[in-house]
Structure formats: C-alpha cells, structure tokens
N, CA, C and O atoms as a Tripos MOL2 file, in Angstrom:
@<TRIPOS>MOLECULE
protein
  184   183    46     0     0
PROTEIN
NO_CHARGES

@<TRIPOS>ATOM
      1 N         115.5810   15.9220  132.2540 N.3       1 MET1
      2 CA        116.0370   17.1220  132.9060 C.3       1 MET1
      3 C         115.0090   18.2170  132.6820 C.2       1 MET1
      4 O         114.4080   18.3300  131.6140 O.2       1 MET1
      5 N         114.8270   19.0120  133.7140 N.am      2 ARG2
      6 CA        113.9230   20.1500  133.6320 C.3       2 ARG2
      7 C         114.6230   21.3370  134.2690 C.2       2 ARG2
      8 O         115.3220   21.1760  135.2690 O.2       2 ARG2
      9 N         114.4480   22.5180  133.7130 N.am      3 VAL3
     10 CA        115.0910   23.7140  134.2310 C.3       3 VAL3
     11 C         114.0270   24.7370  134.5800 C.2       3 VAL3
     12 O         113.1180   25.0150  133.7980 O.2       3 VAL3
     13 N         114.1680   25.2890  135.7820 N.am      4 ARG4
     14 CA        113.2960   26.3970  136.1760 C.3       4 ARG4
     15 C         114.1870   27.4260  136.8550 C.2       4 ARG4
     16 O         114.6980   27.1910  137.9500 O.2       4 ARG4
     17 N         114.3660   28.5490  136.2100 N.am      5 GLY5
     18 CA        115.2560   29.5670  136.7570 C.3       5 GLY5
     19 C         116.6780   29.0560  136.7830 C.2       5 GLY5
     20 O         117.2170   28.6390  135.7580 O.2       5 GLY5
     21 N         117.2850   29.0890  137.9520 N.am      6 SER6
     22 CA        118.6820   28.6730  138.0670 C.3       6 SER6
     23 C         118.8160   27.2880  138.6810 C.2       6 SER6
     24 O         119.8980   26.9250  139.1430 O.2       6 SER6
     25 N         117.7450   26.5080  138.6970 N.am      7 HIS7
     26 CA        117.7960   25.1670  139.2790 C.3       7 HIS7
     27 C         117.4940   24.1230  138.2090 C.2       7 HIS7
     28 O         116.4760   24.1940  137.5200 O.2       7 HIS7
     29 N         118.3940   23.1560  138.0840 N.am      8 HIS8
     30 CA        118.2300   22.0670  137.1240 C.3       8 HIS8
     31 C         117.7680   20.8440  137.8890 C.2       8 HIS8
     32 O         118.3730   20.4680  138.8930 O.2       8 HIS8
     33 N         116.6970   20.2200  137.4180 N.am      9 LYS9
     34 CA        116.1580   19.0270  138.0680 C.3       9 LYS9
     35 C         116.4900   17.8080  137.2170 C.2       9 LYS9
     36 O         116.1310   17.7320  136.0420 O.2       9 LYS9
     37 N         117.1800   16.8640  137.8330 N.am     10 TYR10
     38 CA        117.5380   15.6170  137.1700 C.3      10 TYR10
     39 C         116.8190   14.4860  137.8740 C.2      10 TYR10
     40 O         116.6530   14.5150  139.0930 O.2      10 TYR10
     41 N         116.3930   13.4920  137.1180 N.am     11 GLY11
     42 CA        115.7100   12.3880  137.7540 C.3      11 GLY11
     43 C         115.7600   11.1280  136.9300 C.2      11 GLY11
     44 O         115.9180   11.1510  135.7100 O.2      11 GLY11
     45 N         115.6190   10.0240  137.6410 N.am     12 LYS12
     46 CA        115.5310    8.7120  137.0100 C.3      12 LYS12
     47 C         114.6030    7.9000  137.8850 C.2      12 LYS12
     48 O         114.9060    7.6400  139.0490 O.2      12 LYS12
     49 N         113.4900    7.5060  137.3380 N.am     13 GLY13
     50 CA        112.4950    6.8040  138.1370 C.3      13 GLY13
     51 C         111.9030    7.7550  139.1620 C.2      13 GLY13
     52 O         111.4350    8.8380  138.8090 O.2      13 GLY13
     53 N         111.9190    7.3620  140.4190 N.am     14 SER14
     54 CA        111.3750    8.2350  141.4580 C.3      14 SER14
     55 C         112.4650    9.0700  142.1360 C.2      14 SER14
     56 O         112.1530    9.9190  142.9710 O.2      14 SER14
     57 N         113.7330    8.8450  141.7920 N.am     15 ALA15
     58 CA        114.8330    9.6040  142.3930 C.3      15 ALA15
     59 C         114.9920   10.9360  141.6720 C.2      15 ALA15
     60 O         115.0110   10.9800  140.4420 O.2      15 ALA15
     61 N         115.1060   12.0100  142.4250 N.am     16 ARG16
     62 CA        115.2590   13.3400  141.8520 C.3      16 ARG16
     63 C         116.3550   14.0910  142.5880 C.2      16 ARG16
     64 O         116.4960   13.9840  143.8060 O.2      16 ARG16
     65 N         117.1310   14.8590  141.8200 N.am     17 ILE17
     66 CA        118.1720   15.7130  142.3920 C.3      17 ILE17
     67 C         118.0170   17.0970  141.7740 C.2      17 ILE17
     68 O         117.8700   17.2280  140.5590 O.2      17 ILE17
     69 N         118.0510   18.1170  142.6060 N.am     18 ILE18
     70 CA        117.9440   19.4920  142.1440 C.3      18 ILE18
     71 C         119.2990   20.1540  142.3510 C.2      18 ILE18
     72 O         119.8160   20.1970  143.4670 O.2      18 ILE18
     73 N         119.8740   20.6720  141.2570 N.am     19 VAL19
     74 CA        121.1990   21.2720  141.2960 C.3      19 VAL19
     75 C         121.0750   22.7660  141.0320 C.2      19 VAL19
     76 O         120.5560   23.1640  139.9890 O.2      19 VAL19
     77 N         121.5510   23.6180  141.9780 N.am     20 PRO20
     78 CA        121.5290   25.0570  141.7430 C.3      20 PRO20
     79 C         122.6660   25.4540  140.8010 C.2      20 PRO20
     80 O         123.8250   25.1240  141.0550 O.2      20 PRO20
     81 N         122.3450   26.1520  139.7320 N.am     21 ILE21
     82 CA        123.3360   26.6150  138.7610 C.3      21 ILE21
     83 C         123.2930   28.1420  138.7630 C.2      21 ILE21
     84 O         122.2780   28.7410  138.4090 O.2      21 ILE21
     85 N         124.3920   28.7610  139.1600 N.am     22 HIS22
     86 CA        124.4480   30.2190  139.2290 C.3      22 HIS22
     87 C         125.6110   30.7130  138.3930 C.2      22 HIS22
     88 O         126.7170   30.9070  138.8970 O.2      22 HIS22
     89 N         125.3520   30.9130  137.1140 N.am     23 GLY23
     90 CA        126.3790   31.4100  136.2130 C.3      23 GLY23
     91 C         127.5370   30.4460  136.0900 C.2      23 GLY23
     92 O         127.3430   29.2360  135.9710 O.2      23 GLY23
     93 N         128.7370   30.9830  136.1200 N.am     24 ASN24
     94 CA        129.9450   30.1580  136.0050 C.3      24 ASN24
     95 C         130.5150   29.7790  137.3630 C.2      24 ASN24
     96 O         131.6250   29.2520  137.4270 O.2      24 ASN24
     97 N         129.7940   30.0280  138.4510 N.am     25 GLN25
     98 CA        130.2890   29.7080  139.7790 C.3      25 GLN25
     99 C         130.2940   28.1950  139.9920 C.2      25 GLN25
    100 O         129.3820   27.4860  139.5680 O.2      25 GLN25
    101 N         131.3290   27.7290  140.6490 N.am     26 SER26
    102 CA        131.4120   26.3070  140.9970 C.3      26 SER26
    103 C         130.5000   26.0160  142.1710 C.2      26 SER26
    104 O         130.1800   26.9050  142.9610 O.2      26 SER26
    105 N         130.0850   24.7610  142.2790 N.am     27 LEU27
    106 CA        129.3080   24.3560  143.4510 C.3      27 LEU27
    107 C         130.2050   24.3910  144.6700 C.2      27 LEU27
    108 O         131.3710   24.0010  144.6000 O.2      27 LEU27
    109 N         129.6720   24.8530  145.7830 N.am     28 LYS28
    110 CA        130.4390   24.8150  147.0190 C.3      28 LYS28
    111 C         130.5320   23.3620  147.4680 C.2      28 LYS28
    112 O         129.6610   22.5450  147.1690 O.2      28 LYS28
    113 N         131.6020   23.0610  148.1880 N.am     29 ILE29
    114 CA        131.9040   21.6720  148.5320 C.3      29 ILE29
    115 C         130.7940   21.0230  149.3500 C.2      29 ILE29
    116 O         130.5180   19.8370  149.1700 O.2      29 ILE29
    117 N         130.1550   21.7680  150.2400 N.am     30 GLY30
    118 CA        129.0760   21.2140  151.0540 C.3      30 GLY30
    119 C         127.8720   20.8260  150.2220 C.2      30 GLY30
    120 O         127.2620   19.7820  150.4530 O.2      30 GLY30
    121 N         127.5240   21.6620  149.2510 N.am     31 ILE31
    122 CA        126.3970   21.3590  148.3610 C.3      31 ILE31
    123 C         126.7310   20.1630  147.4940 C.2      31 ILE31
    124 O         125.8860   19.2970  147.2650 O.2      31 ILE31
    125 N         127.9760   20.1130  147.0080 N.am     32 GLN32
    126 CA        128.3950   18.9800  146.1790 C.3      32 GLN32
    127 C         128.3140   17.6740  146.9640 C.2      32 GLN32
    128 O         127.8210   16.6730  146.4440 O.2      32 GLN32
    129 N         128.7890   17.6720  148.2050 N.am     33 HIS33
    130 CA        128.7450   16.4540  149.0160 C.3      33 HIS33
    131 C         127.3070   16.0420  149.3120 C.2      33 HIS33
    132 O         126.9870   14.8530  149.2970 O.2      33 HIS33
    133 N         126.4400   17.0140  149.5800 N.am     34 ALA34
    134 CA        125.0350   16.7040  149.8510 C.3      34 ALA34
    135 C         124.3620   16.1060  148.6220 C.2      34 ALA34
    136 O         123.6030   15.1440  148.7380 O.2      34 ALA34
    137 N         124.6350   16.6660  147.4430 N.am     35 LEU35
    138 CA        124.0540   16.1350  146.2010 C.3      35 LEU35
    139 C         124.5580   14.7170  145.9360 C.2      35 LEU35
    140 O         123.7870   13.8460  145.5330 O.2      35 LEU35
    141 N         125.8350   14.4910  146.1590 N.am     36 MET36
    142 CA        126.3970   13.1570  145.9460 C.3      36 MET36
    143 C         125.8010   12.1590  146.9280 C.2      36 MET36
    144 O         125.4920   11.0290  146.5520 O.2      36 MET36
    145 N         125.6380   12.5640  148.1820 N.am     37 ARG37
    146 CA        125.0440   11.6850  149.1880 C.3      37 ARG37
    147 C         123.6050   11.3380  148.8130 C.2      37 ARG37
    148 O         123.1890   10.1850  148.9290 O.2      37 ARG37
    149 N         122.8470   12.3400  148.3650 N.am     38 ASN38
    150 CA        121.4520   12.0980  147.9570 C.3      38 ASN38
    151 C         121.3700   11.1810  146.7390 C.2      38 ASN38
    152 O         120.4160   10.4160  146.5990 O.2      38 ASN38
    153 N         122.3600   11.2580  145.8650 N.am     39 ALA39
    154 CA        122.3750   10.4240  144.6540 C.3      39 ALA39
    155 C         122.9520    9.0440  144.9200 C.2      39 ALA39
    156 O         122.8650    8.1560  144.0720 O.2      39 ALA39
    157 N         123.5400    8.8610  146.0960 N.am     40 GLY40
    158 CA        124.1520    7.5710  146.4100 C.3      40 GLY40
    159 C         125.5010    7.3870  145.7400 C.2      40 GLY40
    160 O         125.8960    6.2600  145.4400 O.2      40 GLY40
    161 N         126.2160    8.4850  145.5000 N.am     41 LEU41
    162 CA        127.5210    8.4210  144.8540 C.3      41 LEU41
    163 C         128.6380    8.6660  145.8670 C.2      41 LEU41
    164 O         128.4360    9.3170  146.8920 O.2      41 LEU41
    165 N         129.8070    8.1370  145.5610 N.am     42 THR42
    166 CA        130.9930    8.4030  146.3620 C.3      42 THR42
    167 C         132.0120    9.0890  145.4620 C.2      42 THR42
    168 O         131.8160    9.1810  144.2500 O.2      42 THR42
    169 N         133.0960    9.5690  146.0540 N.am     43 GLU43
    170 CA        134.1180   10.2380  145.2480 C.3      43 GLU43
    171 C         134.7970    9.2640  144.2860 C.2      43 GLU43
    172 O         135.2970    9.6800  143.2410 O.2      43 GLU43
    173 N         134.8210    7.9790  144.6260 N.am     44 GLU44
    174 CA        135.4060    6.9840  143.7190 C.3      44 GLU44
    175 C         134.5600    6.8300  142.4540 C.2      44 GLU44
    176 O         135.0800    6.4440  141.4070 O.2      44 GLU44
    177 N         133.2530    7.1300  142.5440 N.am     45 ASP45
    178 CA        132.3680    7.0090  141.3750 C.3      45 ASP45
    179 C         132.6470    8.0930  140.3330 C.2      45 ASP45
    180 O         132.3180    7.9320  139.1580 O.2      45 ASP45
    181 N         133.2530    9.1900  140.7700 N.am     46 LEU46
    182 CA        133.5460   10.2710  139.8310 C.3      46 LEU46
    183 C         134.7510    9.8990  139.0300 C.2      46 LEU46
    184 O         135.1830   10.6670  138.1700 O.2      46 LEU46
@<TRIPOS>BOND
     1     1     2 1
     2     2     3 1
     3     3     4 2
     4     3     5 am
     5     5     6 1
     6     6     7 1
     7     7     8 2
     8     7     9 am
     9     9    10 1
    10    10    11 1
    11    11    12 2
    12    11    13 am
    13    13    14 1
    14    14    15 1
    15    15    16 2
    16    15    17 am
    17    17    18 1
    18    18    19 1
    19    19    20 2
    20    19    21 am
    21    21    22 1
    22    22    23 1
    23    23    24 2
    24    23    25 am
    25    25    26 1
    26    26    27 1
    27    27    28 2
    28    27    29 am
    29    29    30 1
    30    30    31 1
    31    31    32 2
    32    31    33 am
    33    33    34 1
    34    34    35 1
    35    35    36 2
    36    35    37 am
    37    37    38 1
    38    38    39 1
    39    39    40 2
    40    39    41 am
    41    41    42 1
    42    42    43 1
    43    43    44 2
    44    43    45 am
    45    45    46 1
    46    46    47 1
    47    47    48 2
    48    47    49 am
    49    49    50 1
    50    50    51 1
    51    51    52 2
    52    51    53 am
    53    53    54 1
    54    54    55 1
    55    55    56 2
    56    55    57 am
    57    57    58 1
    58    58    59 1
    59    59    60 2
    60    59    61 am
    61    61    62 1
    62    62    63 1
    63    63    64 2
    64    63    65 am
    65    65    66 1
    66    66    67 1
    67    67    68 2
    68    67    69 am
    69    69    70 1
    70    70    71 1
    71    71    72 2
    72    71    73 am
    73    73    74 1
    74    74    75 1
    75    75    76 2
    76    75    77 am
    77    77    78 1
    78    78    79 1
    79    79    80 2
    80    79    81 am
    81    81    82 1
    82    82    83 1
    83    83    84 2
    84    83    85 am
    85    85    86 1
    86    86    87 1
    87    87    88 2
    88    87    89 am
    89    89    90 1
    90    90    91 1
    91    91    92 2
    92    91    93 am
    93    93    94 1
    94    94    95 1
    95    95    96 2
    96    95    97 am
    97    97    98 1
    98    98    99 1
    99    99   100 2
   100    99   101 am
   101   101   102 1
   102   102   103 1
   103   103   104 2
   104   103   105 am
   105   105   106 1
   106   106   107 1
   107   107   108 2
   108   107   109 am
   109   109   110 1
   110   110   111 1
   111   111   112 2
   112   111   113 am
   113   113   114 1
   114   114   115 1
   115   115   116 2
   116   115   117 am
   117   117   118 1
   118   118   119 1
   119   119   120 2
   120   119   121 am
   121   121   122 1
   122   122   123 1
   123   123   124 2
   124   123   125 am
   125   125   126 1
   126   126   127 1
   127   127   128 2
   128   127   129 am
   129   129   130 1
   130   130   131 1
   131   131   132 2
   132   131   133 am
   133   133   134 1
   134   134   135 1
   135   135   136 2
   136   135   137 am
   137   137   138 1
   138   138   139 1
   139   139   140 2
   140   139   141 am
   141   141   142 1
   142   142   143 1
   143   143   144 2
   144   143   145 am
   145   145   146 1
   146   146   147 1
   147   147   148 2
   148   147   149 am
   149   149   150 1
   150   150   151 1
   151   151   152 2
   152   151   153 am
   153   153   154 1
   154   154   155 1
   155   155   156 2
   156   155   157 am
   157   157   158 1
   158   158   159 1
   159   159   160 2
   160   159   161 am
   161   161   162 1
   162   162   163 1
   163   163   164 2
   164   163   165 am
   165   165   166 1
   166   166   167 1
   167   167   168 2
   168   167   169 am
   169   169   170 1
   170   170   171 1
   171   171   172 2
   172   171   173 am
   173   173   174 1
   174   174   175 1
   175   175   176 2
   176   175   177 am
   177   177   178 1
   178   178   179 1
   179   179   180 2
   180   179   181 am
   181   181   182 1
   182   182   183 1
   183   183   184 2
@<TRIPOS>SUBSTRUCTURE
     1 MET1         2 RESIDUE 1 A MET
     2 ARG2         6 RESIDUE 1 A ARG
     3 VAL3        10 RESIDUE 1 A VAL
     4 ARG4        14 RESIDUE 1 A ARG
     5 GLY5        18 RESIDUE 1 A GLY
     6 SER6        22 RESIDUE 1 A SER
     7 HIS7        26 RESIDUE 1 A HIS
     8 HIS8        30 RESIDUE 1 A HIS
     9 LYS9        34 RESIDUE 1 A LYS
    10 TYR10       38 RESIDUE 1 A TYR
    11 GLY11       42 RESIDUE 1 A GLY
    12 LYS12       46 RESIDUE 1 A LYS
    13 GLY13       50 RESIDUE 1 A GLY
    14 SER14       54 RESIDUE 1 A SER
    15 ALA15       58 RESIDUE 1 A ALA
    16 ARG16       62 RESIDUE 1 A ARG
    17 ILE17       66 RESIDUE 1 A ILE
    18 ILE18       70 RESIDUE 1 A ILE
    19 VAL19       74 RESIDUE 1 A VAL
    20 PRO20       78 RESIDUE 1 A PRO
    21 ILE21       82 RESIDUE 1 A ILE
    22 HIS22       86 RESIDUE 1 A HIS
    23 GLY23       90 RESIDUE 1 A GLY
    24 ASN24       94 RESIDUE 1 A ASN
    25 GLN25       98 RESIDUE 1 A GLN
    26 SER26      102 RESIDUE 1 A SER
    27 LEU27      106 RESIDUE 1 A LEU
    28 LYS28      110 RESIDUE 1 A LYS
    29 ILE29      114 RESIDUE 1 A ILE
    30 GLY30      118 RESIDUE 1 A GLY
    31 ILE31      122 RESIDUE 1 A ILE
    32 GLN32      126 RESIDUE 1 A GLN
    33 HIS33      130 RESIDUE 1 A HIS
    34 ALA34      134 RESIDUE 1 A ALA
    35 LEU35      138 RESIDUE 1 A LEU
    36 MET36      142 RESIDUE 1 A MET
    37 ARG37      146 RESIDUE 1 A ARG
    38 ASN38      150 RESIDUE 1 A ASN
    39 ALA39      154 RESIDUE 1 A ALA
    40 GLY40      158 RESIDUE 1 A GLY
    41 LEU41      162 RESIDUE 1 A LEU
    42 THR42      166 RESIDUE 1 A THR
    43 GLU43      170 RESIDUE 1 A GLU
    44 GLU44      174 RESIDUE 1 A GLU
    45 ASP45      178 RESIDUE 1 A ASP
    46 LEU46      182 RESIDUE 1 A LEU
C-alpha cells in the first residue's frame, strides 16, 4: 500500500486499485461499484 494525499494505492502483482479517502466520508456507491468491478469482486465476495 502507498498513500499520497487522500488517495490510497493498493496492488498485488500488476493489478492496482486507487481508493480516494476523504476523512470519515463513506465511498459513494458508484465509486464503490467501479472499484469492485476493477478488482474483479462481486457483492457476494464481501
């Protein structure tokens, strides 16, 4: 994991996901779905 400002970068191998973290605010549903799609996750995986 690497952090620059309010963005956390997670990666494994060549796959990378950048998650915006803004204080205690929750991720908006559209951003959450996009991150899950990019990671290859479904709601059942949670």
